[in-house]
C-alpha positions as CSV (number, residue, x, y, z in Angstrom):
1,M,-43.1,28.3,13.7
2,M,-43.1,31.9,14.8
3,M,-44.5,32.5,18.3
4,T,-46.5,35.5,19.7
5,K,-44.6,38.7,20.2
6,G,-42.3,38.7,23.1
7,S,-38.7,39.6,24.0
8,I,-35.3,37.8,24.2
9,Y,-32.7,39.1,26.6
10,F,-29.2,38.0,25.8
11,N,-25.5,38.6,26.7
12,G,-26.2,38.9,30.4
13,K,-24.6,37.4,33.5
14,I,-27.9,36.0,34.9
15,L,-28.0,34.6,38.4
16,T,-31.3,32.8,38.3
17,A,-31.7,31.7,42.0
18,N,-32.9,28.4,40.5
19,P,-30.8,25.6,42.0
20,E,-31.4,23.4,38.9
21,Q,-30.0,26.0,36.6
22,P,-28.2,28.7,38.6
23,Y,-26.5,30.6,35.7
24,A,-27.5,31.6,32.2
25,S,-26.8,34.3,29.6
26,A,-30.2,34.6,28.0
27,M,-34.0,34.5,28.7
28,A,-37.0,34.5,26.5
29,V,-40.1,36.3,27.8
30,L,-43.7,35.9,26.5
31,D,-46.8,37.6,27.9
32,G,-44.9,38.6,31.1
33,K,-43.5,35.2,31.9
34,I,-40.2,33.4,31.1
35,I,-40.5,30.7,28.6
36,A,-36.8,29.7,28.3
37,V,-33.6,30.3,30.2
38,G,-30.1,29.3,29.0
39,E,-27.8,30.5,26.2
40,K,-28.9,32.7,23.3
41,E,-28.6,29.9,20.7
42,E,-31.1,27.9,22.8
43,M,-33.8,30.5,22.8
44,P,-37.0,29.9,20.8
45,E,-37.8,32.1,17.8
46,I,-39.8,35.1,18.9
47,D,-41.3,37.9,16.9
48,G,-40.2,40.7,19.2
49,D,-37.4,42.7,20.7
50,Q,-33.8,41.4,21.1
51,I,-32.4,43.2,24.1
52,D,-28.6,43.1,24.7
53,L,-27.9,43.0,28.4
54,Q,-24.3,44.2,27.6
55,G,-22.6,41.7,29.9
56,K,-24.3,43.1,33.0
57,R,-25.2,41.1,36.1
58,V,-28.9,40.2,36.3
59,L,-30.7,39.1,39.4
60,P,-34.3,38.1,40.1
61,G,-36.4,41.0,41.4
62,L,-35.8,41.4,45.2
63,I,-38.4,40.7,47.8
64,D,-38.3,42.6,51.1
65,A,-40.0,40.1,53.4
66,H,-40.3,42.5,56.3
67,L,-41.0,46.1,55.5
68,H,-43.2,49.0,56.5
69,P,-43.9,50.8,53.2
70,L,-46.4,53.3,54.6
71,Y,-44.2,54.2,57.5
72,L,-41.2,54.5,55.2
73,A,-43.1,56.8,52.9
74,N,-44.3,58.9,55.9
75,A,-40.8,58.9,57.6
76,A,-39.3,60.4,54.4
77,K,-41.6,63.5,55.0
78,Q,-40.6,63.9,58.6
79,I,-37.6,65.5,60.2
80,P,-34.7,63.0,59.7
81,C,-32.8,62.3,62.9
82,T,-29.8,61.0,61.1
83,P,-26.7,62.5,59.6
84,P,-26.2,64.7,57.7
85,V,-29.1,66.6,59.3
86,V,-29.0,65.6,62.9
87,Y,-25.9,64.7,64.9
88,S,-27.1,65.7,68.3
89,I,-30.1,66.6,70.4
90,E,-29.2,70.3,69.9
91,D,-29.4,69.7,66.1
92,L,-32.8,68.1,66.6
93,I,-34.1,71.0,68.7
94,A,-33.0,73.4,65.9
95,E,-34.7,71.4,63.2
96,I,-38.0,71.3,65.2
97,K,-37.8,75.1,65.7
98,K,-37.4,75.5,61.9
99,Q,-40.4,73.4,61.2
100,V,-42.6,75.2,63.6
101,E,-41.6,78.5,62.0
102,T,-42.3,77.1,58.5
103,E,-45.4,75.0,59.2
104,G,-47.1,77.1,61.9
105,K,-48.5,76.0,65.2
106,D,-51.5,74.0,64.0
107,K,-49.6,70.9,63.0
108,W,-47.9,68.2,65.1
109,V,-44.2,68.0,64.5
110,E,-42.9,64.5,63.8
111,A,-39.3,63.3,63.5
112,W,-38.0,59.8,62.8
113,G,-34.9,57.8,63.2
114,Y,-32.7,58.8,66.1
115,D,-30.4,56.4,67.7
116,E,-29.0,57.6,71.1
117,G,-25.8,55.7,70.4
118,K,-25.1,58.1,67.5
119,L,-26.2,61.3,69.1
120,E,-23.4,63.4,70.6
121,E,-25.1,63.5,74.0
122,G,-25.3,59.7,74.0
123,R,-28.8,59.6,75.4
124,T,-32.5,59.7,74.4
125,P,-34.2,63.1,74.0
126,T,-36.6,63.9,76.9
127,R,-39.7,66.1,77.1
128,W,-37.5,68.9,78.6
129,D,-35.2,68.8,75.6
130,L,-38.2,69.0,73.2
131,D,-39.9,71.7,75.3
132,R,-36.9,73.9,74.5
133,A,-37.9,73.6,70.8
134,T,-41.6,74.4,71.4
135,L,-44.1,74.6,74.3
136,E,-47.0,75.3,72.0
137,V,-46.9,72.5,69.3
138,P,-47.0,68.8,70.2
139,V,-43.8,67.0,69.1
140,V,-43.3,63.2,68.6
141,V,-39.8,61.9,67.9
142,T,-39.6,58.2,67.0
143,R,-36.6,56.1,67.7
144,T,-35.0,54.2,64.7
145,C,-36.4,50.9,65.9
146,G,-40.0,52.3,65.9
147,H,-40.6,50.9,69.4
148,I,-39.8,54.0,71.5
149,V,-40.9,57.7,71.1
150,S,-40.0,60.9,72.9
151,V,-42.6,63.6,73.2
152,N,-42.8,67.1,74.6
153,S,-45.0,68.3,77.5
154,I,-47.9,69.4,75.4
155,A,-48.1,66.0,73.6
156,L,-48.1,64.3,77.1
157,E,-50.9,66.6,78.1
158,L,-53.0,65.9,75.0
159,A,-52.5,62.1,75.6
160,G,-53.6,62.5,79.2
161,I,-50.3,61.1,80.6
162,T,-49.5,62.2,84.1
163,R,-47.5,60.9,87.0
164,D,-50.6,58.9,88.0
165,T,-50.9,57.1,84.6
166,P,-50.2,53.4,85.0
167,N,-47.9,51.5,82.6
168,P,-50.1,49.7,80.0
169,F,-49.4,45.9,79.6
170,G,-46.4,45.5,77.3
171,G,-45.4,49.2,77.7
172,E,-43.5,51.5,79.9
173,I,-43.7,55.2,80.7
174,D,-40.3,56.4,81.7
175,R,-40.2,58.5,84.9
176,D,-37.6,60.5,86.8
177,E,-36.7,60.0,90.4
178,E,-39.8,61.9,91.5
179,G,-42.1,59.8,89.4
180,V,-42.6,62.5,86.7
181,P,-43.0,61.2,83.1
182,T,-39.8,62.0,81.1
183,G,-41.6,62.0,77.8
184,I,-40.0,58.7,76.8
185,L,-42.7,56.1,76.0
186,R,-41.7,52.5,75.3
187,E,-43.7,49.9,73.3
188,N,-47.4,49.9,74.0
189,A,-47.1,53.1,76.0
190,R,-46.6,54.9,72.7
191,N,-50.2,54.1,71.8
192,L,-51.4,56.6,74.4
193,V,-50.0,59.4,72.3
194,F,-50.8,57.9,68.9
195,K,-54.5,57.9,69.8
196,A,-54.3,61.7,70.4
197,M,-52.6,62.4,67.1
198,P,-54.5,63.6,64.0
199,V,-55.3,60.9,61.6
200,Q,-54.1,61.1,58.0
201,T,-56.8,60.6,55.4
202,L,-56.9,57.6,53.1
203,E,-56.3,59.9,50.2
204,D,-53.1,61.2,51.8
205,N,-51.7,57.8,52.4
206,V,-52.7,56.5,48.9
207,N,-50.7,59.3,47.3
208,I,-47.5,58.9,49.4
209,L,-47.6,55.1,49.0
210,A,-47.9,55.4,45.2
211,E,-45.0,57.9,45.3
212,L,-42.8,55.4,47.1
213,S,-43.0,52.8,44.4
214,P,-40.4,54.2,42.0
215,F,-38.0,54.6,44.8
216,L,-38.3,50.9,45.7
217,L,-38.0,50.0,42.1
218,S,-34.8,52.0,42.0
219,H,-33.4,49.6,44.6
220,G,-34.6,46.5,42.6
221,I,-37.4,45.8,45.0
222,T,-40.3,44.2,43.1
223,G,-42.0,42.4,46.0
224,I,-42.9,44.0,49.3
225,T,-44.7,43.2,52.6
226,D,-46.4,45.4,55.1
227,L,-45.9,44.0,58.6
228,L,-48.2,46.5,60.3
229,A,-51.3,46.5,58.2
230,R,-54.3,48.1,60.0
231,K,-58.1,48.2,60.0
232,E,-58.5,50.7,62.8
233,T,-58.4,54.0,60.9
234,F,-58.9,52.7,57.3
235,E,-58.6,49.3,55.6
236,Y,-55.1,48.8,54.4
237,I,-56.0,46.5,51.5
238,D,-58.2,49.2,50.2
239,L,-55.3,51.6,50.6
240,Y,-52.9,49.4,48.7
241,N,-55.4,48.7,46.0
242,E,-56.1,52.4,45.5
243,A,-52.3,53.0,45.4
244,A,-51.9,50.3,42.8
245,G,-54.4,52.2,40.7
246,R,-52.1,55.3,41.0
247,G,-48.8,53.8,40.3
248,L,-47.8,51.3,43.0
249,K,-46.3,48.5,41.0
250,Q,-44.8,46.1,43.6
251,R,-46.5,42.7,44.3
252,S,-47.5,43.3,47.9
253,V,-48.3,41.0,50.9
254,L,-50.1,42.5,53.9
255,Y,-49.9,41.3,57.5
256,Y,-52.6,42.7,59.8
257,V,-52.0,43.6,63.5
258,K,-54.0,41.1,65.4
259,E,-55.5,43.7,67.8
260,D,-57.4,45.2,64.9
261,L,-59.1,41.9,64.0
262,E,-62.2,41.0,65.9
263,E,-64.2,38.8,63.5
264,E,-63.8,35.1,63.4
265,H,-63.3,35.3,59.7
266,A,-61.6,38.7,59.2
267,F,-60.7,38.4,55.5
268,T,-62.5,37.9,52.3
269,K,-61.7,35.2,49.7
270,T,-60.7,38.0,47.3
271,S,-58.4,39.7,49.7
272,L,-56.6,36.3,50.3
273,D,-56.1,35.5,46.6
274,R,-52.4,35.4,46.0
275,E,-52.9,35.9,42.3
276,N,-53.8,39.5,43.0
277,Q,-51.1,42.1,43.0
278,I,-52.2,43.0,46.6
279,F,-53.2,40.2,49.0
280,I,-53.3,39.4,52.7
281,G,-50.8,37.0,53.9
282,G,-51.1,36.9,57.6
283,M,-51.6,38.3,61.1
284,K,-49.0,40.1,63.2
285,M,-48.3,39.8,67.0
286,F,-45.5,41.1,69.2
287,A,-43.6,39.1,71.8
288,D,-41.2,41.9,72.8
289,G,-39.5,45.0,71.6
290,S,-36.0,46.0,70.2
291,V,-32.4,45.2,71.2
292,S,-31.1,48.7,70.4
293,G,-34.0,50.2,72.5
294,Q,-33.5,47.8,75.4
295,T,-37.1,46.5,75.2
296,A,-36.4,43.1,73.7
297,W,-37.2,40.4,76.3
298,V,-33.7,39.0,76.9
299,N,-31.8,36.6,79.1
300,P,-29.2,37.6,80.5
301,P,-30.3,41.2,81.1
302,F,-29.0,44.2,79.2
303,L,-25.9,45.9,80.2
304,G,-26.2,49.4,81.8
305,R,-29.6,49.3,83.4
306,K,-29.5,47.0,86.4
307,E,-31.5,43.8,85.9
308,N,-33.4,45.2,82.8
309,S,-34.5,42.2,80.8
310,G,-36.8,44.1,78.5
311,I,-40.5,44.0,78.0
312,Q,-42.7,40.9,77.6
313,M,-45.5,41.8,75.2
314,T,-47.6,38.6,75.0
315,T,-48.3,35.4,76.7
316,R,-48.5,31.7,75.7
317,E,-52.3,31.9,75.9
318,E,-52.4,34.9,73.6
319,L,-50.1,33.2,71.1
320,L,-52.2,30.1,70.9
321,A,-55.4,32.2,70.5
322,G,-53.6,34.1,67.7
323,A,-52.7,30.9,66.0
324,E,-56.3,29.6,66.2
325,M,-57.5,32.9,64.6
326,A,-54.8,32.6,61.9
327,E,-55.9,29.0,61.2
328,R,-59.6,30.0,60.9
329,N,-58.6,32.6,58.3
330,G,-56.1,30.4,56.5
331,V,-53.2,32.8,56.9
332,Q,-49.7,32.9,58.5
333,L,-49.0,34.1,62.0
334,A,-46.0,36.5,62.0
335,I,-44.6,37.2,65.5
336,H,-42.1,39.9,66.4
337,A,-39.4,38.5,68.7
338,M,-35.8,39.6,69.3
339,G,-34.7,38.4,72.7
340,E,-34.0,34.9,73.9
341,Q,-37.0,34.7,76.2
342,A,-39.4,36.0,73.5
343,I,-38.1,33.5,70.9
344,D,-38.2,30.7,73.5
345,L,-41.8,31.5,74.4
346,I,-42.9,31.2,70.7
347,V,-41.0,28.1,69.9
348,D,-42.0,26.3,73.1
349,S,-45.6,27.3,72.5
350,F,-45.8,25.7,69.0
351,H,-43.2,22.9,69.2
352,G,-45.0,19.6,68.5
353,R,-48.1,21.3,67.1
354,K,-48.9,20.7,63.5
355,G,-49.0,23.8,61.2
356,W,-52.3,24.6,59.5
357,L,-50.9,25.7,56.1
358,Q,-49.7,23.1,53.6
359,D,-47.6,25.2,51.1
360,L,-45.8,27.7,53.4
361,P,-44.7,28.1,57.0
362,S,-47.7,28.6,59.3
363,I,-45.6,30.6,61.7
364,R,-42.8,33.1,61.0
365,I,-40.7,34.8,63.6
366,E,-39.7,38.4,62.7
367,H,-36.1,39.4,63.6
368,A,-35.2,36.4,65.6
369,A,-32.1,38.3,66.8
370,M,-31.0,36.1,69.7
371,P,-32.2,32.5,69.3
372,T,-30.7,29.9,71.7
373,D,-29.3,26.6,70.4
374,K,-32.4,24.9,71.8
375,A,-34.7,27.4,70.0
376,L,-32.9,26.9,66.7
377,R,-33.3,23.1,66.9
378,R,-37.0,23.3,68.0
379,A,-37.9,25.9,65.5
380,A,-36.5,23.8,62.7
381,E,-38.4,20.8,64.0
382,A,-41.7,22.9,64.1
383,G,-41.2,24.3,60.6
384,I,-41.1,27.9,61.9
385,A,-39.5,30.4,59.5
386,F,-37.2,33.2,60.6
387,V,-37.0,36.7,59.0
388,P,-33.8,38.4,60.4
389,Q,-32.2,41.8,59.5
390,T,-28.4,41.8,59.6
391,V,-28.6,45.4,58.6
392,F,-29.3,46.3,62.3
393,L,-25.8,45.2,63.2
394,F,-24.3,47.2,60.3
395,A,-26.2,50.4,61.1
396,E,-26.8,50.4,64.9
397,I,-23.6,48.8,66.2
398,E,-23.1,51.5,68.9
399,S,-26.3,50.6,70.6
400,Y,-25.8,46.8,70.3
401,I,-22.3,47.0,71.8
402,K,-23.6,49.3,74.6
403,N,-26.5,47.0,75.4
404,L,-25.1,43.6,74.9
405,G,-21.3,43.8,74.8
406,A,-19.1,42.9,71.8
407,E,-19.1,39.1,72.1
408,R,-22.9,38.7,72.6
409,T,-23.5,41.1,69.7
410,K,-21.6,38.8,67.4
411,R,-24.1,36.0,68.1
412,N,-27.1,38.2,67.0
413,Y,-28.9,37.4,63.8
414,P,-27.0,34.1,63.3
415,V,-28.0,33.6,59.7
416,K,-25.5,30.9,58.8
417,T,-26.5,28.9,61.9
418,M,-30.2,29.4,61.1
419,L,-29.6,27.9,57.6
420,E,-27.4,25.1,58.9
421,S,-30.2,24.3,61.4
422,G,-32.6,23.8,58.5
423,I,-34.7,26.9,59.2
424,L,-36.4,28.6,56.3
425,T,-34.9,32.1,56.4
426,A,-35.3,35.3,54.5
427,L,-33.3,38.6,54.7
428,S,-35.2,41.9,54.9
429,S,-34.8,45.5,55.9
430,D,-37.6,46.4,58.4
431,A,-37.3,49.9,56.9
432,P,-37.7,52.5,58.1
433,A,-36.7,51.0,61.5
434,T,-33.0,51.2,60.8
435,A,-30.6,54.0,61.8
436,W,-29.4,54.5,58.2
437,A,-30.0,57.3,55.8
438,D,-31.3,54.8,53.2
439,P,-32.8,52.1,55.4
440,V,-34.5,50.0,52.6
441,N,-31.4,49.5,50.5
442,P,-31.1,45.7,50.0
443,F,-27.5,45.9,49.0
444,I,-26.5,47.2,52.5
445,G,-28.4,44.3,53.9
446,I,-26.6,41.8,51.6
447,Q,-23.2,43.4,52.4
448,S,-23.9,43.1,56.2
449,A,-24.8,39.4,55.9
450,V,-21.7,38.6,53.7
451,T,-19.1,40.6,55.6
452,R,-20.5,40.7,59.2
453,V,-18.8,44.0,59.6
454,A,-20.5,47.2,60.7
455,Y,-20.3,50.5,58.9
456,D,-17.6,51.6,61.2
457,G,-15.5,48.5,60.7
458,T,-16.6,46.7,63.9
459,D,-16.6,42.9,63.6
460,T,-20.2,41.7,64.0
461,G,-19.5,37.9,64.0
462,Q,-17.3,36.4,61.3
463,E,-18.6,32.9,62.0
464,E,-22.0,33.8,60.8
465,R,-21.0,35.1,57.4
466,V,-22.8,33.7,54.3
467,D,-21.6,33.9,50.7
468,V,-23.0,36.5,48.3
469,E,-25.1,34.0,46.3
470,T,-26.7,32.8,49.5
471,A,-27.5,36.3,50.6
472,I,-29.1,37.1,47.3
473,E,-31.2,33.9,47.5
474,L,-32.4,35.0,50.9
475,Y,-33.7,38.2,49.2
476,T,-35.3,36.2,46.3
477,R,-36.1,32.5,46.3
478,E,-36.2,32.0,50.0
479,A,-38.1,35.2,50.6
480,Q,-40.7,33.9,48.1
481,K,-41.1,30.6,50.0
482,I,-42.0,32.6,53.1
483,T,-44.2,35.3,51.5
484,R,-45.6,33.0,48.8
485,I,-46.0,35.7,46.2
486,P,-46.6,33.4,43.2
487,G,-44.3,33.0,40.3
488,V,-41.4,35.2,41.6
489,G,-38.1,34.8,43.3
490,Q,-36.4,32.8,40.5
491,L,-35.7,33.3,36.8
492,A,-37.0,30.1,35.5
493,E,-39.6,28.8,33.1
494,D,-43.2,29.7,33.9
495,Y,-42.0,32.4,36.4
496,Y,-42.8,36.1,36.0
497,A,-40.0,38.1,34.2
498,D,-39.3,40.2,37.3
499,F,-35.6,41.0,37.2
500,I,-33.0,43.7,37.7
501,V,-29.9,44.8,35.9
502,L,-27.0,46.0,38.1
503,D,-24.4,48.6,37.4
504,R,-21.6,46.2,38.4
505,D,-21.1,42.5,39.0
506,I,-22.1,41.9,42.7
507,L,-20.4,38.4,42.5
508,A,-17.1,39.8,41.3
509,I,-16.5,42.9,43.4
510,S,-15.1,43.2,46.9
511,P,-17.7,42.2,49.5
512,E,-17.0,45.6,51.3
513,D,-18.3,47.4,48.2
514,I,-21.6,45.6,47.8
515,G,-23.5,48.4,49.5
516,E,-22.4,50.7,46.6
517,V,-24.2,48.6,44.0
518,T,-27.0,50.3,42.2
519,V,-29.8,49.2,39.9
520,E,-29.7,50.3,36.3
521,R,-33.0,48.8,35.2
522,T,-35.9,47.0,36.8
523,Y,-38.4,44.8,35.0
524,L,-41.8,43.6,36.2
525,G,-43.4,40.9,34.0
526,G,-41.0,41.8,31.3
527,E,-42.0,45.4,31.4
528,L,-39.3,48.1,32.0
529,V,-40.6,49.9,35.1
530,F,-37.4,51.7,36.2
531,E,-34.4,53.1,34.4
532,K,-31.6,54.7,36.4
533,E,-31.4,57.9,34.3
534,A,-35.2,58.5,34.5
535,V,-35.7,58.5,38.3
536,S,-33.9,60.3,41.1
537,E,-31.9,58.1,43.5
538,K,-33.5,59.8,46.4
539,L,-37.1,59.6,47.6
C-alpha cells in the first residue's frame, strides 16, 4: 500500500548517533520525521522523492549546548580584535579611528574578541591606549571571554567610575599604583558601563538574529541555546519568536539570567513548552569568571599575579536560592564555573540533594574547566551535567599556558575523564567568547576534543582525547539529553529528520583536518534549509 508523500534518502554514510543502530545507508522521511533507517532495500514504499546522498557522510543536525547567538550576531558587526584585522593594540587604535571617521561622533564604538596573549604587546588595552584613538567617543572593547572589557576615559566618565568607586561584589575595577582606574573592568564591574550604553531596539535585534540563522545552518547547527537570555531591556522569548517569524530556523532553548527574574513563577506554560520551536529551558547563574582572563576562582592561584585566585561571584546561599526558584518554575539551573573552587562550591552545595526534574539534569555546570577528582565523583553521584568547551584550549592556548602553566593546562576540560566518571556531558562553542575568527564552528570544537592539540601545535592533554564518534555524539545525542529539545540528536525512527551532509568523511580523514570539514547541505524536518552554493561561508 502506497504511503503519503515523503522522501527516501539513500547511498549515504549515515552516522545515526543511535547506539542501537549506529550506521545506515538510507532513511525514509514522512511529514518531517524519520519512519525508517537502514539499507535502501529495507525502506518502505513512498510516493515521493528519491534523493541520492552520493556516498557522502551524513550526521544528525548539531546542537550547540552553550551559545550566545545574539552576542555572536552583534559581535560580527563590531570591530574584530582578531587576525587578520588586529594583531596589536596599535592595530586596534587604528581601527577605532577609522570607525569614528566613518560613523561619526554620535555612536559608541564597540570591538570584540581580543586576547592579550595574541596581541604583540602581550597585555590588555587600557583607557590610555583607547584615548589615543578618541577622546570624544566612548569606546568599549570586550575580551574574547566576554568577562572583561577595556574602555576609554569618556566611557568611564559616562559610567560614573572614578578612583572613589568601590568594586561591586563579583567584580573588579583595575587601578594603577595611584588608585586611578585603568579602564579595565572585570566581571560584574562591566555592568557599570553597560548601564550607560545606548540600548538596541527589539527590532534591531530581531533582524540581526534572523540574519544569523543561515550562517549557523552553514555550520550544520540546527539546535541552539542562549545562555544569557534577559528580561531587563526586552523579553528574549519575544525576541526569538519574532526572529523565527523572519527566518530564524533553529530549534532554540533559552536560559535566563537569574538577576532578571523576580517573580516566583517567572515563566508561562507556553514559554516552557518544549514542543515549540523556541522555549525556555532554565536559569543562569555565575560562580566565577574565565581562565584566560584570570577571573576564574581557582586553587592554586594563577601564575603571574601574586596570590590571584580569581573572583568568587556567588555564595552557597545564593546557589540554593537559585535552585529553589528553578524548582518552582520547573526549569534547569545552569551555573557558570571554571575554577576548582567554583566547581567545588556548586558540587558540594548540591551533593546529596535530590534533583527536581525527572527527565533531564536539574543542574548543569557550564565550562567545568578544572574539576577536581572529588568534584568529578560527587557531580556524577548528584546527576549534575557538564558542558565544556575544548575549543578554548585550541584557540586561547597562549593565555592558558601563561596563566596556568603547561601541565595544569593539560588537565583542563577533561572530557574523557568526565565521561568515564559517568557525567552527562555535551560539547559546545560558547561563541562568540572564543579567540577564533569563526568561533561557532563545531568542527574546530570536535577537532580540539579529538586531537587535544592547539592551533599552534601545543599539546593540550593527550590523556583526555576522545574518538571522533564520541565527539560527534557530544554535539548531538548527549547535547539533546541536556537541552531536551524533543525529537532531535539522533537519526532514528520517530525523530525529526534534522541532518547534515558533509563535504568529506569526518570519520575517515586525519583528525588534524577535521576543522576543515564543511557542510554541503542542512535539513530541518526533512526540508532543505541550507545548500553550500546558495549561502556565503561568512556571516
